[in-house]
C-alpha positions, 0 to 999 in steps of 0.5 A: 557808576563810581562815586566821585570820591571813588574816581579821585581815589583811583586817580590818586592811586593810579598816578602813584602806581605809574610813578612807582612803576617808572622808577625801579629804584624808588620801588626798591626804597619803598620796598625797604620802608615796607619791610621796616613797617612790617617788622614793626607790625609784627612786633606790635602783633606779638605785643597785642597777643601778650596783652590779651593774655595778661588781661585774660590771666588777670580776669578782665576779660572784656579787654581781651577783644582789643588785643585780638583786634590789634593782633589781627590788624598788625598780623594782616597789615601787608595783606590788607595794604596789597589788597587795597592797591589791587582793588583800586588800581589795575597797575601793579606798583612793583613794591616788594618786601625787602629784608632790612 
């Protein structure tokens, strides 16, 4: 039995997926946006790793976990978003990451 919130999320994702599937041009443009967001997350991934190494070098080992968690989330952002879309809606929205 699904909760009310899960049903609402499924209907929102289903509507979004059907709109994206119906318009190929929109999916292509969203793919470019996703590519830019992925490039930003890659930069943030490396910045978080540098922050972790600087905290380790200065002896502030209690702050290493923040850099590592940030690097993990930034590095896996594309996988996390794809998993969320696939878990809620069975329709593939057709968004492919485009090079910018």
